[in-house]
C-alpha positions in Angstrom: -34.9 16.7 7.7 -31.4 17.7 8.0 -30.4 21.5 6.9 -27.7 21.9 4.5 -25.4 23.1 7.2 -26.3 19.8 9.4 -25.7 17.8 5.9 -22.2 19.3 5.5 -21.2 18.9 9.2 -22.4 15.3 9.0 -20.2 14.7 6.1 -17.1 16.4 7.4 -17.3 14.8 10.7 -17.8 11.3 9.1 -14.8 11.9 6.8 -12.5 12.8 9.8 -13.6 9.8 11.5 -13.9 7.2 9.2 -11.3 8.6 6.1 -13.8 8.3 3.4 -17.9 8.5 2.9 -20.2 7.0 0.5 -23.0 8.8 -1.1 -25.3 6.0 -0.9 -24.5 5.7 3.1 -24.8 9.5 3.9 -28.1 9.5 2.0 -29.7 6.7 4.0 -28.0 8.4 7.5 -29.7 11.6 6.4 -32.8 10.3 4.9 -32.4 12.2 1.6 -31.7 11.6 -1.6 -28.3 10.5 -3.4 -28.5 13.6 -5.8 -28.6 16.1 -2.8 -25.6 14.4 -1.2 -23.8 14.8 -4.9 -24.4 18.5 -4.8 -23.2 18.6 -1.0 -20.0 16.9 -1.9 -19.7 19.0 -5.0 -20.0 22.0 -3.1 -17.5 20.8 -0.4 -15.0 20.0 -2.5 -15.1 23.4 -4.6 -14.2 25.2 -1.1 -11.4 22.4 -0.8 -12.7 20.4 2.3 -12.7 17.0 0.3 -12.1 15.2 -2.9 -14.6 13.3 -4.7 -14.5 9.5 -6.5 -17.2 7.8 -7.7 -20.1 7.2 -5.5 -17.6 8.4 -2.3 -15.1 11.3 -1.2 -11.8 11.6 0.8 -10.9 14.1 2.9 -7.3 14.1 0.8 -6.4 13.8 -2.6 -7.0 10.1 -3.7 -4.0 9.7 -6.0 -0.9 8.7 -5.0 2.2 11.1 -6.3 5.5 9.6 -7.9 7.8 10.6 -5.4 11.7 10.0 -5.3 12.5 7.3 -2.6 14.9 9.8 -1.1 11.6 12.0 -0.1 9.7 9.0 0.7 12.2 8.0 3.3 11.6 11.2 5.4 7.7 10.6 5.8 6.4 8.5 8.8 9.7 7.2 9.5 9.1 5.9 13.0 6.1 4.4 11.6 7.7 2.6 8.9 10.2 1.3 11.4 7.6 -0.5 13.1 6.3 -2.0 10.6 9.9 -3.1 9.6 10.2 -4.6 12.7 7.0 -6.5 12.6 7.7 -7.7 9.2 11.1 -8.9 10.3 9.0 -11.4 12.7 7.5 -13.1 9.8 10.8 -14.5 8.2 11.5 -18.2 8.8 14.6 -20.3 9.3 16.1 -20.8 5.9 13.5 -18.9 4.2 13.2 -17.7 0.1 11.6 -14.5 -0.2 10.8 -11.6 -2.8 11.7 -8.0 -1.6 10.0 -5.4 -3.6 10.8 -1.6 -4.0 10.4 1.8 -1.9 11.2 3.2 1.2 9.0 0.9 4.0 10.6 -2.0 2.4 13.9 -1.0 2.5 12.9 0.2 6.3 12.1 -3.7 6.2 15.6 -4.7 4.6 17.4 -2.7 7.4 15.7 -4.8 10.1 16.7 -8.2 8.4 18.4 -10.5 10.7 18.4 -14.2 9.1 17.6 -17.3 11.3 20.4 -19.6 9.5 20.1 -18.8 5.6 18.1 -16.4 3.5 17.7 -16.0 0.2 16.3 -12.8 -0.9 15.4 -11.8 -4.8 14.8 -8.5 -5.2 14.4 -5.5 -7.5 15.7 -2.8 -5.5 19.6 -1.8 -5.9 19.3 -0.2 -2.4 18.2 -3.4 -0.7 21.0 -5.7 -2.7 23.6 -3.3 -1.6 22.3 -3.5 2.1 21.5 -7.2 2.2 24.9 -8.3 0.7 26.9 -6.9 3.7 25.0 -9.5 6.0 26.3 -12.8 6.5 24.1 -15.8 5.7 22.1 -13.8 3.3 22.1 -14.9 -0.4 21.1 -12.0 -2.6 19.1 -12.4 -6.1 19.7 -8.8 -7.8 16.9 -9.1 -10.9 18.3 -7.4 -13.9 16.6 -4.7 -16.2 16.2 -1.1 -16.8 16.9 1.1 -13.8 14.2 3.5 -12.6 15.6 6.5 -10.9 12.8 7.5 -8.5 12.8 4.1 -6.9 16.3 2.9 -7.8 14.9 -0.6 -8.5 15.0 -2.3 -11.9 11.9 -2.9 -14.0 11.2 -4.1 -17.8 10.7 -7.9 -19.5 13.9 -9.0 -18.6 13.0 -8.5 -14.8 9.5 -10.0 -15.3 10.8 -13.0 -17.1 13.1 -14.1 -14.6 10.4 -14.5 -12.0 8.5 -16.9 -14.4 10.8 -19.5 -13.3 11.1 -19.1 -9.4 8.9 -19.8 -6.3 9.4 -18.1 -3.0 7.4 -18.4 0.2 6.6 -14.6 1.0 6.5 -11.3 -1.0 7.0 -8.4 1.1 6.2 -5.3 -0.9 5.5 -1.6 -0.5 2.5 0.2 -2.3 1.3 3.9 -3.0 -2.6 2.9 -2.4 -4.9 0.6 -0.7 -8.4 1.1 -2.0 -11.6 -1.1 -1.5 -12.6 -0.9 -5.1 -9.5 -0.6 -7.1 -7.2 -2.5 -4.9 -3.4 -2.5 -4.5 -1.8 0.0 -6.4 1.8 1.8 -7.4 2.2 5.3 -8.8 4.1 3.7 -11.8 2.7 1.4 -14.3 5.7 -0.7 -15.1 6.5 -0.9 -11.4 3.0 -2.0 -11.0 3.3 -4.8 -13.9 6.5 -5.9 -12.1 4.7 -6.3 -8.9 1.8 -8.8 -10.5 4.7 -11.1 -11.3 6.2 -10.8 -8.1 2.7 -12.2 -6.5 2.3 -14.9 -8.9 6.0 -16.0 -7.8 5.2 -16.2 -4.3 3.2 -18.3 -1.8 2.2 -15.6 0.3 1.6 -11.9 -0.3 2.7 -9.2 2.5 1.8 -5.6 2.0 3.9 -2.9 4.1 2.3 0.1 3.7 1.9 2.6 6.5 -1.8 4.3 7.4 -1.5 7.1 4.7 -1.8 4.8 2.2 -5.4 3.8 2.9 -7.9 5.4 0.7 -5.2 6.3 -1.9 -5.0 5.2 -5.8 -1.9 5.2 -7.7 -1.4 5.0 -11.3 -0.7 1.2 -11.9 -3.3 -1.5 -10.4 -1.2 -4.3 -9.0 -4.1 -6.3 -7.7 -7.2 -6.8 -6.0 -7.4 -7.1 -2.4 -8.6 -10.7 -2.3 -4.7 -11.5 -3.8 -3.5 -10.1 -0.3 -2.8 -12.3 2.8 -1.2 -9.9 5.0 -1.2 -5.9 5.6 1.2 -4.5 8.0 0.5 -1.0 9.0 0.7 1.4 11.8 -2.1 2.5 14.6 -3.3 5.6 12.4 -5.5 3.3 10.1 -9.1 3.9 10.9 -11.5 2.1 12.4 -13.3 1.8 9.1 -10.5 0.8 7.1 -9.6 -2.0 9.5 -13.0 -3.4 9.2 -12.8 -3.0 5.2 -9.6 -5.1 5.5 -11.1 -7.5 7.8 -13.7 -8.1 5.2 -11.3 -9.1 2.5 -10.3 -12.0 5.2 -7.0 -10.2 5.3 -4.6 -10.5 8.5 -4.0 -7.2 9.6 -1.0 -6.4 11.5 -1.5 -2.9 13.4 1.9 -1.6 15.0 
C-alpha cells in the first residue's frame, strides 16, 4: 500500500498531467478507500496545492471570475488569435451567423472576411461596431440592457428577438467547460441569453482557450451534448481532449 507521501505525489503528478483527478479513480489506482483519498485531498487543499470539488479536484480554482472584457483581452492573446482564425474558416458563402460576447469572440470578429454576403446577429456592441465597417456584412444588433463588463446587451427584449430567427451557426465564448456541469458563463443573465442563441442556431461552435477547461462559471448555459464544435489551443490536456471526444464533439486544436 502506498504511503501518505506517495499518495500525495501521485495526486499532484496526476493533476499536473491531466488537469484534474477523480476520487474514485485515484482510490482504485492506489488500492485504497475513497475516504482515504478524500482526506488526502482535504490536506492538500489546506496546503493550497489544489481545489476540491464534488468527487474530484483541480490544480486551480474551478470557479470563473467575471472579469471586464478589457482585462480578458490581455489574456492568452496569441491563442485567441489562432482560435479566431480557425473559426473564420468555418464561415460559408452567404452565411447567417450569431456571434456572442467576450474577448475570444471579439478576436474572431477581427478575423472575419466574408465570402460574398454575411449576416451577423450579435449581442456585442464591440462586434457590431467592428463588423459594420466591413463591406458585405449585414449586422443585426440585438437590443436590451448593456452589461458593462462584456459591453453587450442582455435581458428579455434581447432573448425575445431570437425566438423569431434561425441562423446556421453560433460562435460563442464561454467562461467554463466542465464534464459534469457543462458550458458556463460567469453572469447568469448572459448565460440565459446564450441558451436562446443555441436554440436559434443549427450548429453551436464554442471558442475557448485551454484555460477554460475544468472551470465553472456561475451561470450554466447547457450540457456538453448541445455543443457541436469546440475550437481551442494546444494547451488542452490529453484527458480533456478525450473527454470532449467522448461527447461526440468535433475538437479543433490550433
